[in-house]
C-alpha positions as CSV (number, residue, x, y, z in Angstrom):
1,M,91.1,111.0,91.9
2,S,92.0,110.9,88.1
3,F,93.2,107.2,86.9
4,H,95.4,106.8,83.9
5,G,96.7,104.2,81.2
6,L,96.2,101.7,78.7
7,A,92.9,100.4,78.2
8,G,93.0,96.9,80.2
9,T,95.2,97.7,83.0
10,G,92.7,97.8,86.1
11,K,91.2,101.4,86.1
12,N,87.6,100.1,86.0
13,F,88.5,97.3,88.7
14,V,89.8,99.3,91.4
15,A,87.4,102.0,91.2
16,R,84.8,98.9,91.6
17,I,86.9,98.0,94.5
18,I,86.9,101.3,95.8
19,T,83.0,101.3,95.3
20,N,82.0,97.9,96.9
21,N,84.0,98.9,100.0
22,F,82.6,102.3,100.1
23,F,79.2,101.1,100.2
24,M,77.1,98.2,101.4
25,K,75.4,97.5,98.5
26,G,78.5,98.7,96.1
27,C,77.8,99.4,92.5
28,E,74.2,99.2,93.3
29,S,74.2,101.6,95.8
30,R,71.6,104.4,94.7
31,H,74.4,107.3,95.9
32,F,77.0,106.0,93.1
33,Q,77.1,107.3,89.7
34,V,79.1,106.4,86.7
35,Y,79.1,108.6,83.6
36,T,80.7,106.8,80.5
37,G,81.8,109.7,77.5
38,R,81.3,106.9,74.7
39,I,77.8,106.2,75.7
40,E,76.3,109.5,77.4
41,F,78.3,112.8,75.8
42,L,78.5,112.6,72.1
43,L,77.3,116.0,70.8
44,Q,79.1,118.9,70.9
45,D,76.3,121.2,70.1
46,R,74.1,120.2,73.4
47,I,77.2,120.8,75.6
48,N,75.1,123.0,77.6
49,L,72.4,121.0,77.9
50,Y,74.9,117.9,79.3
51,K,76.4,120.0,81.9
52,E,73.0,121.3,83.5
53,S,71.9,117.9,83.6
54,L,75.3,116.7,85.6
55,V,74.8,119.3,87.9
56,E,71.9,118.7,88.9
57,K,72.2,115.2,89.1
58,I,75.5,115.6,91.3
59,V,73.4,118.2,93.4
60,E,70.4,115.9,93.9
61,S,73.0,112.6,94.7
62,L,74.9,115.2,97.2
63,L,71.7,116.3,98.7
64,R,70.7,113.1,99.5
65,C,74.2,111.9,100.5
66,P,77.1,114.0,100.9
67,K,79.7,111.0,100.5
68,S,78.1,110.1,97.1
69,L,80.5,108.8,94.9
70,F,80.8,109.7,91.2
71,V,83.2,107.9,88.5
72,F,83.7,109.2,84.7
73,D,84.6,106.8,82.7
74,E,86.3,107.1,79.2
75,V,87.3,110.8,80.1
76,D,89.1,110.8,76.9
77,L,86.0,110.7,75.0
78,M,84.3,113.4,76.4
79,I,83.6,116.8,75.0
80,P,86.5,119.2,76.1
81,G,85.0,121.6,78.4
82,L,82.6,119.7,79.4
83,L,84.4,118.6,82.9
84,D,84.9,122.1,83.7
85,V,81.5,122.2,85.0
86,L,82.7,120.1,88.1
87,V,84.9,122.8,89.0
88,P,82.8,124.1,92.5
89,F,81.8,120.3,93.4
90,L,86.3,119.5,93.7
91,D,86.8,122.4,95.8
92,H,86.3,122.0,99.7
93,G,83.4,123.1,101.6
94,P,79.9,123.8,100.9
95,V,79.4,125.6,97.9
96,R,76.5,127.5,96.2
97,V,75.5,126.3,92.8
98,P,72.4,127.1,90.0
99,Y,69.9,124.5,90.6
100,K,66.0,124.6,89.2
101,G,66.5,128.4,88.8
102,T,67.9,129.1,92.2
103,K,71.2,129.2,94.1
104,Q,71.1,125.7,96.6
105,S,74.2,125.1,98.8
106,V,75.6,122.2,98.2
107,P,78.1,120.2,100.7
108,T,81.3,118.7,98.5
109,N,84.0,118.0,101.0
110,K,82.6,114.0,101.7
111,A,82.4,113.5,98.3
112,I,84.3,111.1,95.8
113,F,85.2,112.1,92.0
114,I,87.2,109.3,90.4
115,F,88.1,110.0,86.3
116,L,89.2,106.7,84.2
117,S,90.9,108.0,81.1
118,N,93.5,106.4,78.7
119,T,95.0,110.1,78.2
120,G,98.8,110.0,79.7
121,S,99.1,106.3,78.8
122,H,101.8,106.9,75.9
123,E,104.2,109.5,78.7
124,I,103.2,106.2,81.1
125,A,104.8,103.8,78.9
126,K,107.6,105.9,77.6
127,A,108.6,106.7,81.3
128,L,108.6,102.8,82.1
129,V,110.6,102.0,79.0
130,D,113.3,104.5,79.7
131,L,113.4,103.7,83.3
132,R,113.5,100.2,82.7
133,T,117.0,101.3,80.2
134,Q,118.4,103.3,83.4
135,G,118.2,100.3,85.3
136,K,115.2,100.5,87.4
137,S,112.8,97.7,87.7
138,R,109.1,97.7,87.9
139,E,109.0,97.1,91.4
140,E,111.6,99.9,92.3
141,T,109.4,102.8,90.3
142,R,107.4,105.4,92.0
143,L,104.9,107.6,91.7
144,E,106.8,110.7,91.3
145,D,108.4,109.0,88.4
146,F,104.7,109.5,86.8
147,E,102.6,111.8,88.3
148,S,103.5,114.8,86.5
149,L,103.9,113.7,83.1
150,I,100.2,112.2,83.5
151,A,99.0,115.9,84.1
152,V,100.6,117.3,81.3
153,G,99.6,114.8,79.5
154,A,95.5,114.5,80.2
155,F,95.9,118.8,80.2
156,N,97.2,118.6,76.5
157,E,95.8,115.7,74.8
158,K,92.4,115.8,73.3
159,G,89.2,114.6,75.3
160,G,87.5,116.1,78.0
161,L,90.7,117.1,80.5
162,H,91.9,119.1,77.1
163,R,93.0,122.2,78.7
164,S,90.4,121.5,81.5
165,D,90.0,124.3,84.6
166,T,90.0,120.9,86.7
167,I,93.9,120.5,86.1
168,S,94.7,123.9,85.6
169,T,93.2,124.8,89.4
170,S,94.7,122.0,90.7
171,L,91.7,120.0,92.2
172,I,92.5,116.9,91.3
173,D,94.7,115.7,94.4
174,H,96.1,112.2,93.1
175,Y,96.8,111.3,89.4
176,V,97.1,107.5,89.3
177,P,99.5,105.7,87.0
178,F,98.3,102.1,85.6
179,L,101.2,100.6,84.2
180,P,101.0,98.5,81.0
181,L,100.8,94.8,82.2
182,E,103.4,92.1,81.4
183,K,103.1,88.7,80.7
184,P,103.1,87.9,84.6
185,H,100.5,89.6,85.2
186,I,98.6,88.6,81.9
187,R,98.9,85.2,83.1
188,Q,97.3,86.4,86.6
189,C,94.3,87.7,85.0
190,I,94.2,84.5,82.7
191,K,94.0,82.2,85.8
192,A,91.3,84.3,87.2
193,A,89.2,84.1,84.1
194,F,89.4,80.3,84.5
195,R,88.6,79.9,88.1
196,L,85.5,82.3,87.4
197,R,84.1,79.8,85.0
198,E,85.4,76.6,88.2
199,I,87.8,75.2,85.9
200,D,91.7,74.8,86.6
201,P,93.5,75.6,83.9
202,S,96.5,73.2,82.5
203,E,99.8,75.1,81.4
204,E,98.6,74.4,77.8
205,H,95.2,76.5,78.1
206,I,96.8,79.3,79.7
207,E,99.7,79.4,77.1
208,E,96.9,79.3,74.4
209,A,95.2,82.2,75.9
210,I,98.5,83.9,75.9
211,S,99.2,83.3,72.2
212,H,96.2,85.8,71.6
213,V,97.9,88.9,73.0
214,T,100.1,91.2,71.7
215,F,103.0,92.6,73.4
216,G,104.9,95.9,72.5
217,D,106.8,99.0,73.2
218,K,110.2,98.6,71.8
219,P,113.2,97.6,72.5
220,Y,111.8,94.8,75.2
221,D,108.2,93.9,73.8
222,L,107.2,93.3,77.6
223,Y,104.0,95.0,77.5
224,A,100.6,93.8,76.4
225,K,98.6,96.2,74.1
226,N,95.7,95.9,75.8
227,G,96.4,94.4,79.1
228,C,93.8,92.2,80.3
229,K,90.8,93.3,78.2
230,R,89.6,90.6,75.6
231,V,91.3,88.3,78.3
232,D,88.0,86.7,79.2
233,Q,86.4,86.2,75.8
234,K,89.3,84.3,74.6
235,V,89.4,82.1,78.2
236,A,85.6,81.4,77.2
237,S,86.4,80.1,73.7
238,I,88.7,77.9,75.2
239,V,86.7,76.7,77.9
240,Y,84.2,76.1,75.6
241,K,86.2,73.9,73.1
242,I,87.1,71.8,76.8
243,T,83.5,71.3,77.3
244,K,83.1,69.7,73.6
245,S,86.0,67.8,74.0
246,N,84.6,66.4,77.6
247,E,81.3,65.9,76.3
248,L,82.3,64.1,72.8
249,K,84.9,62.0,75.1
250,S,82.1,61.0,77.6
251,H,79.9,59.6,74.4
252,K,82.4,57.4,73.3
253,E,82.8,56.1,76.8
254,L,78.9,55.4,76.7
């Protein structure tokens, strides 16, 4: 599966939900692996070493557990061509791949690979605005309104999927669009962030948090440019002020 959309729209959140329902230990399971483009695959001149290491880790995980789950985050920041090494693992049935100087037969048809990327987000947002202009509400949109746009955008934009064999050989089963978030969605994120801190927010507190969120995409200015990203930090700042205010009030009463 390949998840596409702007930052803060829930790609990592959904990947965690899948993982936590797939393994008893969830994201703590040794059969779950996550790779982050910004951290682990930085140098173009080391791409062959990255590929070799990646194949070795995937083979070892699949030999331990054929139902292993792999998440590749920030794919748009990965070196182009790196993910081509995954092609044998994305195909159906057992494959024989180079492993420690030999050819190793590896089961692949039960494994899950999830790619998280910002690529295609421009196409998703534009399509959503165009559909709205045509009178189609967000709730009326369907996967087919976005799926082909995502594949084309991911294939042509710079990043780990640029001109990738994983796309050109049709080995990705599902392209999932994560639509830009509107104000009602941001309100839900804010309320959830307050609840995590065991605080029931007032409307004033919610509006204060929303005031820090930038909305865009003409002509409607409906969509949060960074989704729910950094909402938690804003809520934390408000909670700190609430706590200090309550402490000051208690002190005066004493």
